[in-house]
TORKOL-4160 file (C-alpha; in steps of 0.2 Angstrom, whole numbers, padded with zeros to 4 digits, m for minus):
467
<pt num="1" X="0000" Y="0000" Z="0000"/>
<pt num="2" X="0006" Y="0018" Z="m0004"/>
<pt num="3" X="0007" Y="0028" Z="0012"/>
<pt num="4" X="m0002" Y="0045" Z="0013"/>
<pt num="5" X="0003" Y="0061" Z="0023"/>
<pt num="6" X="m0009" Y="0070" Z="0034"/>
<pt num="7" X="m0006" Y="0089" Z="0037"/>
<pt num="8" X="m0018" Y="0098" Z="0049"/>
<pt num="9" X="m0023" Y="0114" Z="0041"/>
<pt num="10" X="m0029" Y="0127" Z="0054"/>
<pt num="11" X="m0046" Y="0135" Z="0050"/>
<pt num="12" X="m0047" Y="0153" Z="0050"/>
<pt num="13" X="m0057" Y="0155" Z="0065"/>
<pt num="14" X="m0069" Y="0166" Z="0056"/>
<pt num="15" X="m0088" Y="0163" Z="0054"/>
<pt num="16" X="m0090" Y="0154" Z="0037"/>
<pt num="17" X="m0102" Y="0163" Z="0025"/>
<pt num="18" X="m0112" Y="0151" Z="0014"/>
<pt num="19" X="m0121" Y="0156" Z="m0002"/>
<pt num="20" X="m0138" Y="0156" Z="0007"/>
<pt num="21" X="m0131" Y="0167" Z="0021"/>
<pt num="22" X="m0122" Y="0180" Z="0011"/>
<pt num="23" X="m0128" Y="0182" Z="m0007"/>
<pt num="24" X="m0117" Y="0197" Z="m0010"/>
<pt num="25" X="m0102" Y="0187" Z="m0008"/>
<pt num="26" X="m0107" Y="0172" Z="m0019"/>
<pt num="27" X="m0110" Y="0174" Z="m0038"/>
<pt num="28" X="m0120" Y="0161" Z="m0048"/>
<pt num="29" X="m0103" Y="0156" Z="m0055"/>
<pt num="30" X="m0097" Y="0152" Z="m0037"/>
<pt num="31" X="m0112" Y="0140" Z="m0034"/>
<pt num="32" X="m0103" Y="0127" Z="m0044"/>
<pt num="33" X="m0090" Y="0125" Z="m0030"/>
<pt num="34" X="m0090" Y="0109" Z="m0019"/>
<pt num="35" X="m0104" Y="0108" Z="m0005"/>
<pt num="36" X="m0092" Y="0114" Z="0009"/>
<pt num="37" X="m0086" Y="0129" Z="0000"/>
<pt num="38" X="m0086" Y="0145" Z="0011"/>
<pt num="39" X="m0080" Y="0162" Z="0009"/>
<pt num="40" X="m0072" Y="0168" Z="0026"/>
<pt num="41" X="m0071" Y="0186" Z="0032"/>
<pt num="42" X="m0054" Y="0188" Z="0024"/>
<pt num="43" X="m0063" Y="0186" Z="0008"/>
<pt num="44" X="m0054" Y="0169" Z="0005"/>
<pt num="45" X="m0061" Y="0153" Z="m0002"/>
<pt num="46" X="m0061" Y="0138" Z="0010"/>
<pt num="47" X="m0066" Y="0121" Z="0005"/>
<pt num="48" X="m0068" Y="0107" Z="0018"/>
<pt num="49" X="m0063" Y="0119" Z="0032"/>
<pt num="50" X="m0046" Y="0123" Z="0023"/>
<pt num="51" X="m0041" Y="0140" Z="0016"/>
<pt num="52" X="m0037" Y="0136" Z="m0002"/>
<pt num="53" X="m0023" Y="0149" Z="m0002"/>
<pt num="54" X="m0015" Y="0141" Z="0013"/>
<pt num="55" X="m0016" Y="0124" Z="0004"/>
<pt num="56" X="m0007" Y="0131" Z="m0010"/>
<pt num="57" X="0007" Y="0138" Z="0001"/>
<pt num="58" X="0009" Y="0121" Z="0009"/>
<pt num="59" X="0007" Y="0109" Z="m0005"/>
<pt num="60" X="0011" Y="0120" Z="m0020"/>
<pt num="61" X="0002" Y="0122" Z="m0036"/>
<pt num="62" X="m0006" Y="0117" Z="m0047"/>
<pt num="63" X="m0015" Y="0107" Z="m0034"/>
<pt num="64" X="m0031" Y="0096" Z="m0035"/>
<pt num="65" X="m0042" Y="0099" Z="m0020"/>
<pt num="66" X="m0054" Y="0085" Z="m0017"/>
<pt num="67" X="m0069" Y="0088" Z="m0005"/>
<pt num="68" X="m0073" Y="0072" Z="0004"/>
<pt num="69" X="m0090" Y="0078" Z="0010"/>
<pt num="70" X="m0096" Y="0081" Z="m0008"/>
<pt num="71" X="m0089" Y="0065" Z="m0014"/>
<pt num="72" X="m0097" Y="0055" Z="0000"/>
<pt num="73" X="m0114" Y="0064" Z="m0002"/>
<pt num="74" X="m0115" Y="0059" Z="m0021"/>
<pt num="75" X="m0111" Y="0041" Z="m0017"/>
<pt num="76" X="m0125" Y="0041" Z="m0004"/>
<pt num="77" X="m0137" Y="0049" Z="m0016"/>
<pt num="78" X="m0134" Y="0035" Z="m0029"/>
<pt num="79" X="m0134" Y="0021" Z="m0016"/>
<pt num="80" X="m0150" Y="0027" Z="m0007"/>
<pt num="81" X="m0161" Y="0032" Z="m0021"/>
<pt num="82" X="m0158" Y="0016" Z="m0030"/>
<pt num="83" X="m0164" Y="0007" Z="m0014"/>
<pt num="84" X="m0178" Y="0019" Z="m0012"/>
<pt num="85" X="m0185" Y="0017" Z="m0030"/>
<pt num="86" X="m0180" Y="0000" Z="m0036"/>
<pt num="87" X="m0190" Y="m0015" Z="m0028"/>
<pt num="88" X="m0176" Y="m0028" Z="m0033"/>
<pt num="89" X="m0157" Y="m0029" Z="m0028"/>
<pt num="90" X="m0146" Y="m0015" Z="m0034"/>
<pt num="91" X="m0128" Y="m0010" Z="m0034"/>
<pt num="92" X="m0120" Y="0006" Z="m0039"/>
<pt num="93" X="m0102" Y="0005" Z="m0047"/>
<pt num="94" X="m0090" Y="0020" Z="m0047"/>
<pt num="95" X="m0083" Y="0022" Z="m0065"/>
<pt num="96" X="m0066" Y="0024" Z="m0059"/>
<pt num="97" X="m0058" Y="0029" Z="m0076"/>
<pt num="98" X="m0065" Y="0047" Z="m0070"/>
<pt num="99" X="m0052" Y="0047" Z="m0056"/>
<pt num="100" X="m0043" Y="0031" Z="m0051"/>
<pt num="101" X="m0032" Y="0032" Z="m0036"/>
<pt num="102" X="m0031" Y="0023" Z="m0019"/>
<pt num="103" X="m0040" Y="0036" Z="m0009"/>
<pt num="104" X="m0054" Y="0038" Z="m0021"/>
<pt num="105" X="m0057" Y="0020" Z="m0022"/>
<pt num="106" X="m0056" Y="0018" Z="m0004"/>
<pt num="107" X="m0069" Y="0031" Z="m0001"/>
<pt num="108" X="m0082" Y="0025" Z="m0013"/>
<pt num="109" X="m0080" Y="0007" Z="m0007"/>
<pt num="110" X="m0083" Y="0013" Z="0011"/>
<pt num="111" X="m0100" Y="0020" Z="0005"/>
<pt num="112" X="m0105" Y="0003" Z="m0001"/>
<pt num="113" X="m0101" Y="0006" Z="m0020"/>
<pt num="114" X="m0092" Y="m0006" Z="m0031"/>
<pt num="115" X="m0079" Y="m0001" Z="m0044"/>
<pt num="116" X="m0079" Y="m0001" Z="m0063"/>
<pt num="117" X="m0062" Y="m0003" Z="m0070"/>
<pt num="118" X="m0055" Y="m0003" Z="m0088"/>
<pt num="119" X="m0037" Y="m0009" Z="m0086"/>
<pt num="120" X="m0026" Y="m0020" Z="m0076"/>
<pt num="121" X="m0019" Y="m0004" Z="m0068"/>
<pt num="122" X="m0036" Y="0002" Z="m0062"/>
<pt num="123" X="m0040" Y="m0016" Z="m0056"/>
<pt num="124" X="m0024" Y="m0017" Z="m0047"/>
<pt num="125" X="m0027" Y="0000" Z="m0038"/>
<pt num="126" X="m0044" Y="m0005" Z="m0033"/>
<pt num="127" X="m0038" Y="m0021" Z="m0025"/>
<pt num="128" X="m0024" Y="m0012" Z="m0016"/>
<pt num="129" X="m0037" Y="0000" Z="m0010"/>
<pt num="130" X="m0046" Y="m0014" Z="m0001"/>
<pt num="131" X="m0061" Y="m0015" Z="m0013"/>
<pt num="132" X="m0069" Y="m0033" Z="m0013"/>
<pt num="133" X="m0066" Y="m0042" Z="m0029"/>
<pt num="134" X="m0085" Y="m0046" Z="m0029"/>
<pt num="135" X="m0089" Y="m0028" Z="m0032"/>
<pt num="136" X="m0076" Y="m0025" Z="m0046"/>
<pt num="137" X="m0081" Y="m0026" Z="m0064"/>
<pt num="138" X="m0068" Y="m0026" Z="m0077"/>
<pt num="139" X="m0072" Y="m0017" Z="m0094"/>
<pt num="140" X="m0062" Y="m0013" Z="m0109"/>
<pt num="141" X="m0063" Y="m0017" Z="m0128"/>
<pt num="142" X="m0045" Y="m0024" Z="m0130"/>
<pt num="143" X="m0041" Y="m0032" Z="m0113"/>
<pt num="144" X="m0024" Y="m0041" Z="m0114"/>
<pt num="145" X="m0021" Y="m0059" Z="m0109"/>
<pt num="146" X="m0012" Y="m0053" Z="m0093"/>
<pt num="147" X="m0026" Y="m0041" Z="m0088"/>
<pt num="148" X="m0039" Y="m0055" Z="m0091"/>
<pt num="149" X="m0028" Y="m0067" Z="m0080"/>
<pt num="150" X="m0027" Y="m0054" Z="m0066"/>
<pt num="151" X="m0046" Y="m0052" Z="m0066"/>
<pt num="152" X="m0048" Y="m0071" Z="m0066"/>
<pt num="153" X="m0036" Y="m0074" Z="m0052"/>
<pt num="154" X="m0043" Y="m0059" Z="m0042"/>
<pt num="155" X="m0061" Y="m0066" Z="m0044"/>
<pt num="156" X="m0069" Y="m0050" Z="m0051"/>
<pt num="157" X="m0082" Y="m0050" Z="m0064"/>
<pt num="158" X="m0077" Y="m0048" Z="m0082"/>
<pt num="159" X="m0088" Y="m0038" Z="m0095"/>
<pt num="160" X="m0084" Y="m0047" Z="m0111"/>
<pt num="161" X="m0083" Y="m0035" Z="m0126"/>
<pt num="162" X="m0080" Y="m0045" Z="m0141"/>
<pt num="163" X="m0077" Y="m0062" Z="m0149"/>
<pt num="164" X="m0058" Y="m0061" Z="m0148"/>
<pt num="165" X="m0060" Y="m0058" Z="m0129"/>
<pt num="166" X="m0072" Y="m0073" Z="m0127"/>
<pt num="167" X="m0061" Y="m0085" Z="m0136"/>
<pt num="168" X="m0046" Y="m0078" Z="m0126"/>
<pt num="169" X="m0055" Y="m0082" Z="m0110"/>
<pt num="170" X="m0059" Y="m0099" Z="m0115"/>
<pt num="171" X="m0041" Y="m0102" Z="m0120"/>
<pt num="172" X="m0035" Y="m0096" Z="m0104"/>
<pt num="173" X="m0046" Y="m0107" Z="m0093"/>
<pt num="174" X="m0046" Y="m0122" Z="m0103"/>
<pt num="175" X="m0030" Y="m0130" Z="m0095"/>
<pt num="176" X="m0037" Y="m0127" Z="m0078"/>
<pt num="177" X="m0056" Y="m0129" Z="m0081"/>
<pt num="178" X="m0059" Y="m0143" Z="m0068"/>
<pt num="179" X="m0049" Y="m0134" Z="m0054"/>
<pt num="180" X="m0056" Y="m0116" Z="m0056"/>
<pt num="181" X="m0072" Y="m0109" Z="m0051"/>
<pt num="182" X="m0083" Y="m0103" Z="m0065"/>
<pt num="183" X="m0078" Y="m0086" Z="m0071"/>
<pt num="184" X="m0091" Y="m0073" Z="m0069"/>
<pt num="185" X="m0094" Y="m0063" Z="m0085"/>
<pt num="186" X="m0106" Y="m0051" Z="m0092"/>
<pt num="187" X="m0109" Y="m0046" Z="m0110"/>
<pt num="188" X="m0107" Y="m0029" Z="m0117"/>
<pt num="189" X="m0119" Y="m0025" Z="m0131"/>
<pt num="190" X="m0121" Y="m0010" Z="m0142"/>
<pt num="191" X="m0140" Y="m0004" Z="m0141"/>
<pt num="192" X="m0139" Y="0007" Z="m0156"/>
<pt num="193" X="m0146" Y="0022" Z="m0146"/>
<pt num="194" X="m0140" Y="0040" Z="m0150"/>
<pt num="195" X="m0139" Y="0054" Z="m0137"/>
<pt num="196" X="m0134" Y="0072" Z="m0139"/>
<pt num="197" X="m0117" Y="0073" Z="m0132"/>
<pt num="198" X="m0099" Y="0075" Z="m0139"/>
<pt num="199" X="m0095" Y="0064" Z="m0153"/>
<pt num="200" X="m0080" Y="0056" Z="m0144"/>
<pt num="201" X="m0090" Y="0051" Z="m0129"/>
<pt num="202" X="m0105" Y="0043" Z="m0137"/>
<pt num="203" X="m0103" Y="0024" Z="m0135"/>
<pt num="204" X="m0120" Y="0017" Z="m0137"/>
<pt num="205" X="m0123" Y="0020" Z="m0156"/>
<pt num="206" X="m0120" Y="0006" Z="m0168"/>
<pt num="207" X="m0104" Y="0014" Z="m0175"/>
<pt num="208" X="m0094" Y="0011" Z="m0159"/>
<pt num="209" X="m0079" Y="0002" Z="m0155"/>
<pt num="210" X="m0087" Y="m0005" Z="m0139"/>
<pt num="211" X="m0098" Y="m0020" Z="m0137"/>
<pt num="212" X="m0105" Y="m0035" Z="m0147"/>
<pt num="213" X="m0116" Y="m0030" Z="m0162"/>
<pt num="214" X="m0135" Y="m0034" Z="m0158"/>
<pt num="215" X="m0136" Y="m0043" Z="m0174"/>
<pt num="216" X="m0124" Y="m0056" Z="m0166"/>
<pt num="217" X="m0134" Y="m0058" Z="m0151"/>
<pt num="218" X="m0141" Y="m0075" Z="m0154"/>
<pt num="219" X="m0124" Y="m0082" Z="m0159"/>
<pt num="220" X="m0116" Y="m0074" Z="m0144"/>
<pt num="221" X="m0128" Y="m0082" Z="m0132"/>
<pt num="222" X="m0127" Y="m0099" Z="m0141"/>
<pt num="223" X="m0108" Y="m0099" Z="m0139"/>
<pt num="224" X="m0108" Y="m0093" Z="m0121"/>
<pt num="225" X="m0121" Y="m0106" Z="m0116"/>
<pt num="226" X="m0109" Y="m0120" Z="m0121"/>
<pt num="227" X="m0094" Y="m0114" Z="m0111"/>
<pt num="228" X="m0094" Y="m0123" Z="m0095"/>
<pt num="229" X="m0080" Y="m0112" Z="m0087"/>
<pt num="230" X="m0090" Y="m0096" Z="m0090"/>
<pt num="231" X="m0104" Y="m0091" Z="m0079"/>
<pt num="232" X="m0113" Y="m0077" Z="m0089"/>
<pt num="233" X="m0123" Y="m0067" Z="m0076"/>
<pt num="234" X="m0130" Y="m0052" Z="m0086"/>
<pt num="235" X="m0129" Y="m0039" Z="m0099"/>
<pt num="236" X="m0121" Y="m0022" Z="m0100"/>
<pt num="237" X="m0124" Y="m0007" Z="m0111"/>
<pt num="238" X="m0118" Y="0011" Z="m0110"/>
<pt num="239" X="m0125" Y="0025" Z="m0121"/>
<pt num="240" X="m0112" Y="0039" Z="m0118"/>
<pt num="241" X="m0107" Y="0053" Z="m0106"/>
<pt num="242" X="m0112" Y="0070" Z="m0100"/>
<pt num="243" X="m0130" Y="0066" Z="m0105"/>
<pt num="244" X="m0144" Y="0077" Z="m0099"/>
<pt num="245" X="m0158" Y="0068" Z="m0108"/>
<pt num="246" X="m0169" Y="0055" Z="m0100"/>
<pt num="247" X="m0177" Y="0047" Z="m0115"/>
<pt num="248" X="m0162" Y="0037" Z="m0121"/>
<pt num="249" X="m0161" Y="0028" Z="m0105"/>
<pt num="250" X="m0180" Y="0024" Z="m0106"/>
<pt num="251" X="m0176" Y="0016" Z="m0123"/>
<pt num="252" X="m0161" Y="0007" Z="m0117"/>
<pt num="253" X="m0171" Y="m0001" Z="m0102"/>
<pt num="254" X="m0183" Y="m0009" Z="m0115"/>
<pt num="255" X="m0170" Y="m0015" Z="m0126"/>
<pt num="256" X="m0160" Y="m0023" Z="m0112"/>
<pt num="257" X="m0174" Y="m0032" Z="m0104"/>
<pt num="258" X="m0178" Y="m0040" Z="m0121"/>
<pt num="259" X="m0160" Y="m0046" Z="m0121"/>
<pt num="260" X="m0162" Y="m0054" Z="m0104"/>
<pt num="261" X="m0178" Y="m0063" Z="m0111"/>
<pt num="262" X="m0168" Y="m0068" Z="m0127"/>
<pt num="263" X="m0154" Y="m0076" Z="m0117"/>
<pt num="264" X="m0167" Y="m0088" Z="m0108"/>
<pt num="265" X="m0170" Y="m0097" Z="m0125"/>
<pt num="266" X="m0152" Y="m0103" Z="m0123"/>
<pt num="267" X="m0154" Y="m0109" Z="m0105"/>
<pt num="268" X="m0144" Y="m0093" Z="m0099"/>
<pt num="269" X="m0151" Y="m0087" Z="m0083"/>
<pt num="270" X="m0145" Y="m0069" Z="m0083"/>
<pt num="271" X="m0149" Y="m0060" Z="m0067"/>
<pt num="272" X="m0139" Y="m0044" Z="m0068"/>
<pt num="273" X="m0143" Y="m0029" Z="m0079"/>
<pt num="274" X="m0130" Y="m0014" Z="m0080"/>
<pt num="275" X="m0137" Y="0002" Z="m0088"/>
<pt num="276" X="m0120" Y="0010" Z="m0088"/>
<pt num="277" X="m0119" Y="0028" Z="m0082"/>
<pt num="278" X="m0117" Y="0045" Z="m0091"/>
<pt num="279" X="m0127" Y="0057" Z="m0081"/>
<pt num="280" X="m0120" Y="0075" Z="m0085"/>
<pt num="281" X="m0115" Y="0088" Z="m0072"/>
<pt num="282" X="m0116" Y="0107" Z="m0071"/>
<pt num="283" X="m0100" Y="0114" Z="m0078"/>
<pt num="284" X="m0108" Y="0131" Z="m0082"/>
<pt num="285" X="m0123" Y="0141" Z="m0076"/>
<pt num="286" X="m0133" Y="0136" Z="m0092"/>
<pt num="287" X="m0131" Y="0117" Z="m0089"/>
<pt num="288" X="m0147" Y="0109" Z="m0083"/>
<pt num="289" X="m0144" Y="0091" Z="m0079"/>
<pt num="290" X="m0156" Y="0080" Z="m0069"/>
<pt num="291" X="m0151" Y="0078" Z="m0051"/>
<pt num="292" X="m0144" Y="0061" Z="m0046"/>
<pt num="293" X="m0161" Y="0057" Z="m0038"/>
<pt num="294" X="m0171" Y="0061" Z="m0053"/>
<pt num="295" X="m0160" Y="0051" Z="m0064"/>
<pt num="296" X="m0159" Y="0036" Z="m0053"/>
<pt num="297" X="m0178" Y="0037" Z="m0050"/>
<pt num="298" X="m0181" Y="0037" Z="m0069"/>
<pt num="299" X="m0169" Y="0022" Z="m0072"/>
<pt num="300" X="m0178" Y="0012" Z="m0058"/>
<pt num="301" X="m0195" Y="0015" Z="m0065"/>
<pt num="302" X="m0191" Y="0011" Z="m0083"/>
<pt num="303" X="m0182" Y="m0005" Z="m0079"/>
<pt num="304" X="m0197" Y="m0010" Z="m0068"/>
<pt num="305" X="m0209" Y="m0005" Z="m0082"/>
<pt num="306" X="m0200" Y="m0015" Z="m0095"/>
<pt num="307" X="m0199" Y="m0031" Z="m0084"/>
<pt num="308" X="m0217" Y="m0030" Z="m0080"/>
<pt num="309" X="m0221" Y="m0028" Z="m0099"/>
<pt num="310" X="m0211" Y="m0043" Z="m0103"/>
<pt num="311" X="m0217" Y="m0053" Z="m0087"/>
<pt num="312" X="m0199" Y="m0055" Z="m0082"/>
<pt num="313" X="m0192" Y="m0055" Z="m0064"/>
<pt num="314" X="m0183" Y="m0040" Z="m0059"/>
<pt num="315" X="m0164" Y="m0042" Z="m0061"/>
<pt num="316" X="m0150" Y="m0035" Z="m0050"/>
<pt num="317" X="m0149" Y="m0017" Z="m0057"/>
<pt num="318" X="m0132" Y="m0010" Z="m0059"/>
<pt num="319" X="m0127" Y="0008" Z="m0064"/>
<pt num="320" X="m0109" Y="0015" Z="m0067"/>
<pt num="321" X="m0108" Y="0034" Z="m0063"/>
<pt num="322" X="m0091" Y="0042" Z="m0064"/>
<pt num="323" X="m0092" Y="0061" Z="m0068"/>
<pt num="324" X="m0107" Y="0064" Z="m0058"/>
<pt num="325" X="m0099" Y="0056" Z="m0043"/>
<pt num="326" X="m0082" Y="0065" Z="m0043"/>
<pt num="327" X="m0082" Y="0080" Z="m0054"/>
<pt num="328" X="m0090" Y="0093" Z="m0043"/>
<pt num="329" X="m0081" Y="0087" Z="m0028"/>
<pt num="330" X="m0064" Y="0093" Z="m0034"/>
<pt num="331" X="m0056" Y="0110" Z="m0039"/>
<pt num="332" X="m0039" Y="0114" Z="m0046"/>
<pt num="333" X="m0029" Y="0128" Z="m0039"/>
<pt num="334" X="m0016" Y="0137" Z="m0049"/>
<pt num="335" X="m0005" Y="0152" Z="m0046"/>
<pt num="336" X="m0007" Y="0166" Z="m0058"/>
<pt num="337" X="0009" Y="0172" Z="m0067"/>
<pt num="338" X="0012" Y="0183" Z="m0082"/>
<pt num="339" X="m0001" Y="0193" Z="m0092"/>
<pt num="340" X="m0002" Y="0199" Z="m0110"/>
<pt num="341" X="m0014" Y="0212" Z="m0117"/>
<pt num="342" X="m0017" Y="0213" Z="m0135"/>
<pt num="343" X="m0026" Y="0229" Z="m0138"/>
<pt num="344" X="m0044" Y="0227" Z="m0145"/>
<pt num="345" X="m0041" Y="0208" Z="m0146"/>
<pt num="346" X="m0039" Y="0200" Z="m0129"/>
<pt num="347" X="m0029" Y="0199" Z="m0113"/>
<pt num="348" X="m0020" Y="0183" Z="m0108"/>
<pt num="349" X="m0018" Y="0178" Z="m0090"/>
<pt num="350" X="m0006" Y="0163" Z="m0088"/>
<pt num="351" X="m0006" Y="0150" Z="m0074"/>
<pt num="352" X="0007" Y="0137" Z="m0069"/>
<pt num="353" X="m0002" Y="0122" Z="m0076"/>
<pt num="354" X="m0013" Y="0119" Z="m0091"/>
<pt num="355" X="m0016" Y="0105" Z="m0103"/>
<pt num="356" X="m0005" Y="0093" Z="m0094"/>
<pt num="357" X="m0016" Y="0093" Z="m0079"/>
<pt num="358" X="m0032" Y="0097" Z="m0088"/>
<pt num="359" X="m0032" Y="0091" Z="m0106"/>
<pt num="360" X="m0051" Y="0092" Z="m0108"/>
<pt num="361" X="m0053" Y="0109" Z="m0115"/>
<pt num="362" X="m0040" Y="0105" Z="m0129"/>
<pt num="363" X="m0047" Y="0088" Z="m0132"/>
<pt num="364" X="m0066" Y="0090" Z="m0130"/>
<pt num="365" X="m0068" Y="0109" Z="m0131"/>
<pt num="366" X="m0074" Y="0108" Z="m0113"/>
<pt num="367" X="m0080" Y="0124" Z="m0104"/>
<pt num="368" X="m0075" Y="0128" Z="m0086"/>
<pt num="369" X="m0079" Y="0141" Z="m0073"/>
<pt num="370" X="m0066" Y="0149" Z="m0062"/>
<pt num="371" X="m0064" Y="0161" Z="m0047"/>
<pt num="372" X="m0049" Y="0169" Z="m0038"/>
<pt num="373" X="m0048" Y="0161" Z="m0021"/>
<pt num="374" X="m0040" Y="0177" Z="m0013"/>
<pt num="375" X="m0053" Y="0189" Z="m0020"/>
<pt num="376" X="m0069" Y="0181" Z="m0019"/>
<pt num="377" X="m0080" Y="0196" Z="m0017"/>
<pt num="378" X="m0070" Y="0208" Z="m0029"/>
<pt num="379" X="m0080" Y="0214" Z="m0044"/>
<pt num="380" X="m0078" Y="0205" Z="m0060"/>
<pt num="381" X="m0070" Y="0219" Z="m0070"/>
<pt num="382" X="m0059" Y="0209" Z="m0083"/>
<pt num="383" X="m0063" Y="0197" Z="m0097"/>
<pt num="384" X="m0048" Y="0187" Z="m0100"/>
<pt num="385" X="m0042" Y="0171" Z="m0108"/>
<pt num="386" X="m0034" Y="0159" Z="m0095"/>
<pt num="387" X="m0019" Y="0151" Z="m0104"/>
<pt num="388" X="m0008" Y="0137" Z="m0098"/>
<pt num="389" X="0011" Y="0137" Z="m0098"/>
<pt num="390" X="0014" Y="0124" Z="m0111"/>
<pt num="391" X="0023" Y="0127" Z="m0127"/>
<pt num="392" X="0007" Y="0125" Z="m0137"/>
<pt num="393" X="m0004" Y="0139" Z="m0144"/>
<pt num="394" X="m0020" Y="0128" Z="m0140"/>
<pt num="395" X="m0015" Y="0127" Z="m0122"/>
<pt num="396" X="m0030" Y="0138" Z="m0117"/>
<pt num="397" X="m0040" Y="0133" Z="m0101"/>
<pt num="398" X="m0054" Y="0145" Z="m0102"/>
<pt num="399" X="m0059" Y="0158" Z="m0115"/>
<pt num="400" X="m0068" Y="0174" Z="m0110"/>
<pt num="401" X="m0066" Y="0171" Z="m0091"/>
<pt num="402" X="m0074" Y="0184" Z="m0080"/>
<pt num="403" X="m0062" Y="0189" Z="m0066"/>
<pt num="404" X="m0058" Y="0203" Z="m0054"/>
<pt num="405" X="m0042" Y="0213" Z="m0057"/>
<pt num="406" X="m0028" Y="0200" Z="m0055"/>
<pt num="407" X="m0010" Y="0200" Z="m0051"/>
<pt num="408" X="0005" Y="0188" Z="m0051"/>
<pt num="409" X="0003" Y="0177" Z="m0036"/>
<pt num="410" X="m0016" Y="0177" Z="m0035"/>
<pt num="411" X="m0024" Y="0159" Z="m0033"/>
<pt num="412" X="m0035" Y="0154" Z="m0048"/>
<pt num="413" X="m0047" Y="0140" Z="m0044"/>
<pt num="414" X="m0055" Y="0130" Z="m0058"/>
<pt num="415" X="m0071" Y="0121" Z="m0053"/>
<pt num="416" X="m0078" Y="0104" Z="m0057"/>
<pt num="417" X="m0061" Y="0096" Z="m0061"/>
<pt num="418" X="m0063" Y="0079" Z="m0052"/>
<pt num="419" X="m0067" Y="0069" Z="m0068"/>
<pt num="420" X="m0054" Y="0066" Z="m0081"/>
<pt num="421" X="m0042" Y="0079" Z="m0076"/>
<pt num="422" X="m0029" Y="0069" Z="m0065"/>
<pt num="423" X="m0034" Y="0053" Z="m0074"/>
<pt num="424" X="m0029" Y="0060" Z="m0091"/>
<pt num="425" X="m0015" Y="0071" Z="m0085"/>
<pt num="426" X="0002" Y="0069" Z="m0093"/>
<pt num="427" X="0020" Y="0075" Z="m0092"/>
<pt num="428" X="0019" Y="0086" Z="m0108"/>
<pt num="429" X="0034" Y="0097" Z="m0109"/>
<pt num="430" X="0041" Y="0086" Z="m0094"/>
<pt num="431" X="0030" Y="0095" Z="m0082"/>
<pt num="432" X="0028" Y="0085" Z="m0066"/>
<pt num="433" X="0010" Y="0080" Z="m0062"/>
<pt num="434" X="0002" Y="0090" Z="m0048"/>
<pt num="435" X="m0002" Y="0084" Z="m0030"/>
<pt num="436" X="m0019" Y="0081" Z="m0024"/>
<pt num="437" X="m0026" Y="0083" Z="m0006"/>
<pt num="438" X="m0042" Y="0077" Z="0002"/>
<pt num="439" X="m0050" Y="0090" Z="0013"/>
<pt num="440" X="m0063" Y="0088" Z="0027"/>
<pt num="441" X="m0066" Y="0096" Z="0044"/>
<pt num="442" X="m0051" Y="0108" Z="0042"/>
<pt num="443" X="m0039" Y="0094" Z="0039"/>
<pt num="444" X="m0029" Y="0091" Z="0022"/>
<pt num="445" X="m0023" Y="0074" Z="0018"/>
<pt num="446" X="m0011" Y="0071" Z="0004"/>
<pt num="447" X="m0017" Y="0058" Z="m0008"/>
<pt num="448" X="m0006" Y="0060" Z="m0022"/>
<pt num="449" X="0012" Y="0066" Z="m0021"/>
<pt num="450" X="0018" Y="0080" Z="m0033"/>
<pt num="451" X="0030" Y="0072" Z="m0045"/>
<pt num="452" X="0048" Y="0078" Z="m0045"/>
<pt num="453" X="0060" Y="0080" Z="m0060"/>
<pt num="454" X="0068" Y="0063" Z="m0053"/>
<pt num="455" X="0051" Y="0055" Z="m0055"/>
<pt num="456" X="0050" Y="0061" Z="m0073"/>
<pt num="457" X="0067" Y="0053" Z="m0078"/>
<pt num="458" X="0064" Y="0037" Z="m0067"/>
<pt num="459" X="0060" Y="0026" Z="m0082"/>
<pt num="460" X="0073" Y="0034" Z="m0094"/>
<pt num="461" X="0087" Y="0023" Z="m0100"/>
<pt num="462" X="0103" Y="0030" Z="m0106"/>
<pt num="463" X="0113" Y="0017" Z="m0116"/>
<pt num="464" X="0131" Y="0016" Z="m0111"/>
<pt num="465" X="0137" Y="0022" Z="m0129"/>
<pt num="466" X="0128" Y="0039" Z="m0126"/>
<pt num="467" X="0137" Y="0043" Z="m0109"/>
């Protein structure tokens, strides 16, 4: 296990001012912050009882700041609303590709959630965090033989994605078939359902690299039914990410329940139905996603309606939220450096990070909101472009950000950075990846150490002839 460091951060001692208590201090923009966000009487932002500017002083920047209360609250909302609205058994899985590290896996597991992993590395991390293999589901469209072997040996459920994988599984277990327990698998199928989201994160339409083609359904069921080493327990589908619509999930439930019924023709008793995840979050004031409870309630209702229509017993219902669990629980704090004003065009304000710690704007044209942690109530007098420090013209974090007058040394906080920021971070330009801290009740625990230059060259090899 990787050790963590605990640092006690002293609260300011001032009365916290919440948005409901002081509307003059909190703009609509700032309401996108984590649940524990407060502005103290020094006009500084605090999260989890910790002054963000002091966190930057202690841990450096860029710095991922994860609010434990916000993350746990989201876990509880998913867990409890499925129990409330679904009459059968249910299990929420955290889609850990959003942010997979020991601390995050341990927190969600402690709230009763399972873990959805998509690689051997994510699987290994979840196991090291103490997650029960019975609650780990391995996805992926091109799992290696080593990854499949690790999954088999650990005892987690494998979500089979294609014919090559099925044949590889059979080949792996054949020599040991009599001595092994049956391998729990699910089948990922492509439902052919479109939803309005970014082209790169739509995974349910037919033209997708993921899942078996529905036209192969009967052949897949027939093959699996003859494999004595495989225990096929259910079906899985995923229609995309950052979804606000509800109708696609209604369509999905009807399709998937029909799949369960079709499997029965091949003596396959499928008892689990995984509808994936994809619930969007509020990145900007104009975003209007359903709440976790609204989304969960709708999923429970449509699955129950579809089962009733088919006279089919309720399966164990699984879902796999990622972004909607972790994104709003985290912010990234940067230190402002240089500025450049081009008359009648724009003003650039530069930070000490950028596309290496948040590649989503340059990859998906994602939009974020920001505040200045040490000037929370200052009037927003500037429209600037927040630029990263990388040698790349496209390294722009936020266009047309509304900010107060800023100076070098100010702490810029970008909101809702918990999903796909650290997990997609890189060492572009050989920048060390940032540290991350978990904050709660005035205490900050280091959960990811900041990389050093030594870390960056650790895997480099210099042949003798070049020395």
